[in-house]
N, C-alpha and C positions, 0 to 999 in steps of 0.2 A: 718552481720553474726548472725545466729540464736543462741540462748542461751538455754541450757537445764540444768535441775537439775542433771541429770545423763546421761552419755553416755557409752555404752558398745561397744567396738570396736573389730574387728578382730574375731568375733564369727561365727561359723557355726550355723545357726538358723533353727530350726525345728518349724514351726509356729503351726502345727496341725490344720490348717484352712481347710475349705471345699475343697480347691484345692490342699491340701497336699504341700503347698509352702515350699521350702527349699532354703535357701540362703547360699552358701558355705562360703563366706567371707563377713559377714554382719555387719551392725552397727545399734544399737537401741538407740534412743534418748527418754528420759523420761522427761516430764514436768508436774508438779502438780499431780504426781502419775499416769499419763496416758502416754501410748506409743504415741508419736507424730512423731516419725521418725523410719522407718523400711525399710531398703533398702540395696543393695549391696554397699560395701565400695569402694570408689574411691580415688585415690591418691591426687586429687586436692580438696577433700571435707574438709571444715573447719568449726568448730563450737566452741562455748564457752560452758563450762560445769563446774558446781561446783565440780562434782566428775566424774572421768573417771575410767573405768575398762578395762584393756587390757585382753581380753578373748582369746588370740591367743592359738590355740590348744584345746580350749574348745567348747562345744556345748550348745546353749541356747534352753531350752524347756519351755513351760508354766509350772507354779507351779502346783503341784499335789493338788487335792481336796479330803480330807478324809471325807466321808459323814457319818461315824458312829464311835464314840468312847465314852467310859465312863472314863472321866479323873480320877476320884477318884480311879479307879482300878489300877492305875499305882503303887500304894503301895502294890499290892497283887500279883505280878508276882511269879508264881510257887505254890501259895497256892491252895489247892483243885485240884491238878493235877490228871489226869487219872480218872476222874469221869464224868458221864453224866450230862447234864444241871441242872436238879433239884437238884441232890445230890451235885453238885459243888456249886450251889447257897446257899444251906443250910449249907454247911460246911465251906465256906470261905467268899463269897461276902456279904451275908446277915448279918452275925455276925459283920463284920467290918463296913458295910454300915450304920447300925443303930446307930453306936456310933462314926462315923468319926467327928473329930473336925475341927474347922476353919483352924488351922495350918496345919493339915494333908491334908485338901482339897487344901490348897494353894500349899503345896509341891507336891502333886500329879498332880495338873494342870500344875505346872512348868515342872515337868518331862515329861508329855505328850506333851506339846507344844514344848519344846526344842528338844525332840527326833523327833517330827514331822518336825520341821524346818530343822533339821540336815539331814533328809532324803528327803528333797526337797518338803515337804508339805507346801503350802502357805495358805490353807483354812482348818480349822478344825471344825468339827461339834460335839459338846458334847451332848450326849443323857443323860439327867440328871433325876434321879428319887429318890435321897435321899432327900426327901422333908420334913423330920421330923423337920428340922430347916431351915426356909426360908432364913436365912442369909447365909447358905452354897452356895446357888445359886449365891448370890451376890459376895461371895469370889471367886467362880469359874470364873464368868464373868470378874471380875476386874483383876484376875491373868492372864487370857488368853489375855486380852487387853494389859497388861503390857509387854508381850513378843513380841508384834508386829505382831502376826499372825492374819489373817482374820478369824473371828470366827462366827459360827452359834450356838446359845445356844438353845437347845431343852428341855424346861421344861415340862416333861411328868407327867402323873399321874396314880394312881391305885385306883380303887374304890371297889375292891373285891380281893380275893385271899386266903380265908380260906382253901380251898382244897389243896393248894400248899404251905402252911406255909409262906405266905407273911407276913412279920412283921406288927403288928398292926399300928405302927407309920408311915408306908408307905401309909396305906389305908386312903383315904380322899374323901369326896363328890366332884363330878365334879365341883360344883359351887365354892367350895373353891379353887380348882386348877385354875379355870378361873380367879378368883380374883387375885391370885398370878401372873399369866401370865400377867395380865393387870398392876400390880404393876411393874413388871420387864420391861415391854414395856415403861412405863412412866419414870422409873428411868434411863434406858439405851436406849436412843433414837436410833432407827435403823438408820444406815448410811451405807456407803460402807464397813465399817470394822466390823460391828456387826449386826446380825439379831436375833430376838427372835422368836422361834417356840414353838409349843406344840404338844400334841397328847397323845393317850393311850400308856402305857408302853408295855404290852403284852396281848395277847388274854385271857389267863387264870387268869389275874388279873384286867380285865376290863369288865363291864357289857355292854349289848346292849344299855341300857339307857345312860351310860356314853359316849359311842361312838357317839350316836346321839346328845347328848348335846355339846360335844366338836366340832363335825362337824358343828353344827349350828353356834357356836361361831366363828369358823375359817372362814367359808364362809362369815359371816356377817362382820367381821373385817379384812378380807383379810390377815389372818395369815396362813402360810403354816404349814403342820403337818406331823408327822411321826409315825411309830409303828413297833415293832418287829412283823413279820408276817410269819407264817408257818416255824418257826425255827425248831420245833420238832413236833412229832405226838400229843403232848399234846394240841396244838392249836385246831385241829379239834376234838379231843376227848371231850374237854370241851364244844365246841360249839354244838356238836351233842347231848350231855347230856342235855344242857340247852335250846337249841333253835331248835334242830332237823335238823340242816344243817351245812355244813362246813363253816369255817371262811370267805373264799373269797365270797361265796354265800351270807352270812349274811351281809358282808360289802357292797356288791353290791346292796343288797335289800334296804339298808338305804341311798344309794347315797354317801357312803364314798370314793369310788374309783374314784378319779379325778386326773387331772394333777397337783394338789397342794399337792398330797400325795407321800411321800417317804416311800416305803415298804422295811424293812430291813430283810435280810437273804433269805426268800422265798425258803427254801430248798425243801419243799415238795409240789411243784406246779404240778398240772396235766396239760395236754396239753390244756384242755378247760379253766382252770384257767389262763394259760398264755395268751390265746386268749382274755379273758375278761379284764385282766389287761392292755394288749396292746391297746385294743379298748378304754379304759377309760383314756389312757395317763399317767398311773402310772409309776413312775421311781423306780428302784430297787437299793438298796445298797448291793452289793455283798461282803460278809465277809468270804473269803475262809479259812483263818487261824483259826478263832474261830470255824467255822463249822467242821473243821477237828479235832481240839484240843478236842472238846467236843463230838466227834463222832456223830454229828447231821446229817451229810451227805454232799452231794455236790449239790448246787443249779443248776438247769438245764439252765445255762446261755447261752450256744449255741442255745438252742431252743428259749429262750427269744429274743436273737438277731435276729434270723430268723423271729420272729414275729414283728420285728421292735420296740422292747421295748428299752427305754433308760436305760443303765446300768452304775452305778457308782461303786466306790470301797470304802470299809471301812476296817480299821484294827480291829475294835471292841475294847473293853477294854483290857488292858494289862493283866488282870486276866485270859482271855481266849485266849490270843495270846502271851503274855509275851513280847510284843514289840509294839511300835506305829510307826513302820518303814514302810512307804508306799512302798519302793522298795522291801521289803520282801513280802508284800502282792501282789504286781504286778507280781513277779516271780511265786508265788503260783497260782495266777489266770491264768497265761499262761499255766502252766504245768499240773495242775490237770485235766483240761478238755480234753487235748490231751490224757491222760491216760484213762479217763472214756469212751471217745468216740472211743478210739483206732484209732485215726486219728490225725496225726501231724498238720493238717491244721485246726483243730476244733477251735483253738484259736491262733491268731497271735500276735506277739509282738506289732504291730501297733494298733490292736484292744484294747489291754490292756492299752497302753498309752492313747488312746482316752477315755477309761473308766475313767482313773485317772485324766484326764484334762477336756476335753469338756463334757464328760458324767457327771462328777461331777458337773460342772457348770450348766448344764441343770437341773439336779436333784434338785438343789437349786433355780431354777428360775433366775440364774445369768448368763445365756449364752451370754447375750448382753454385759457383762462387764468383765468377766474372762473366762478362759478355753482355749483360743488360744492367740497367739501373733499376734495382728493386731493393726494398727493405730486406736486410739480412745478407745481401751480397757485399763483396768487397768494394770499397770506394775507389774504383778505377774510372776516373771521370776526365773528360776534356771539356774546356770551355772554348767554343768557337765564336770568334769575333768577326762579324761580317763587314766591319767598317774599313774596308780597303777598296781601292778602285777596281781591282780585279773581280771582286765578289758582290758589288752593288749594281742594281737593287736586288733584294732578296724576295722572291715570290714564293719559293718553296725551299726551306732550309736544307732538306735532304738533297735535293737536286743541286743546290748551290754548293754544298759540301763536296759532292762528287765531281761536278763539272766545272766549277768556277773557283775552287779554293786552292790555296797553297799554304805552305808552312807559316807564312806571315799571319794567317788567320787564326792560328792556334795560340790563344792568349795564355791558357793555363793547362798544364797536364798534372793530374793527381793520380798517384799510385798508392794503393793500400791506405788511402786517407791522408797521404803526405803530399804536399805541393812540391813537386820535383822540378818543375819548370814554370816560370811565370814571366810573361812580358820581356823575354829576351835573357832572363837570368836563370841559371841552373843552380838548384839548392845544394848540389854536391860541391860547389865552390870552384868549379872549373870554368875558366874564362875562355870564351870561344876564340878570341884573337890570339891569346897565348898558346892555345892548343894548335891553332893554325901554324904558328911559327915553329913550334916543336915538331910538328909533322913534316914541314918543309925542310927543316934542318936535318931530320933523320933521312929523308929521301935523298938529299944531296950527298949525305955520308955514304949511302949504299949505291949511288949512281943511278937511281931510278928517276931522277929529275935533273934536267940540265940547268 
C-alpha cells in the first residue's frame, strides 16, 4: 500500500493543465511536497497518509500566483486616496517608506502574506525598493518565509529621480545595488520556496546606464528581473526628454526585453510595442486594481493575449489597492476588459484563472514546477468551498470562483505540500485578532491612525 504525506479525497479537481483536465470525484496524493497521485477516486482504492482532508463538496484548484506586491504598503491602506500616481507617492508612500522600521516591515509583511494565503495565493512576489536600510530586506524575506508562502523577493533599485522627488535615501549607484543583491542571494539561498530577483524600480527613477548595468549582471548570473513599465505617461515623457525615444524602444535597443523580464502594469502600450514585447518573450504582470485606483488607465490585455503574450496577475501594494486579495483582482481583471471592449467575450473566467495560475508560474520561470495540478509538480493547492451565500448555487465552478467568490470560500491553502491555512487558522501560529491589535498599536505610535 502506497504511503503519502497528505491525501485530499473526494474533490472536484480543476487541474488547469494544457488539456483542461477536470476530475469530478478525484484524489490527490502528496509526497515530499510533490503531487505523486492525481486520479479519479475509486471505492477499492486504499493508501496510507499522515494527513487526510475530506474535500467532499469542494473544488481543488492550483494555488494563485501574485506576481507584484509591495509588502510594506500593507500599513498604508487608504492613505493618499483619490490622487494620481506621483501625488499619491509624494503624499503617503514616500514619507512612510523612508522611515519604515524593522517592526513595521515585519507587521506589514505578515499582513500581506496572511491576506494572500487567505485568498488562495500560494506564491507572492514582493517588489522591494525601500533600500535605505539593507536589513529591511532581510526582515521582509524572513517574515515571508515564516508564513509558509512561496516567495519571490525582487530587490530593485533607483539611481535617479530628482525630477520626481524620489527621496535621496532611495537613490544609489547600480553597483551598490548589485552588491546587495549578491548579499541576499548568498544569505538566502534560492530553492523551491524562495527566489531572489532584481531590476530597476521605475523608468523615471532609473538611468539608461543603470538599466544596462543591471541587465549585464542579470544575464551573467542568470538572475531574473522586473520593472514598472509604462504605468503612466511619465515613463515615456522622461525617456523622450533624456534619450529621444519611448521607454519600450529604449529597452529594446539595449537588449533589456527578454524572456527573463517581467514587465509590470504596461498600461500605455501601443500595438507596435505589444508586438515587440511578444516577440521578445516578455511576460506582463497585470495589476487592474491599482491602475484603476490611481487613474492610470487600463492595460490592453486582450490585445496582448491576441499577440500570444504571457499574462500574469498582481494585486500591487495595498496602498494602491487597499487589499492583497487575489480573488478581488481576478474579478476586476475579468470585468473591466469586457466593459472597455464592449464585448462580454473579451475576457473569460477561464482566461483569468489561467493568468492567476499558469500565467503567473510562467512569468516567474516556474511553469515546470507550479501553476497547474499535475503529477510531478509541487503541491500548491487550494480547496474552494462554495458553501457560502455569496457563491451559491454553483453552475460553473470556474465562473463562480472568478465572479462570485471571496476569501471566505477558501477553505484550505496548501504550499509545497504543507497546509499553511485551513478554515480560518494559519499553521505558522499567527492569530489574526492578535495581529490586528499589534498593527493598530503600531499605527497609533507613529501617528498614522487617529
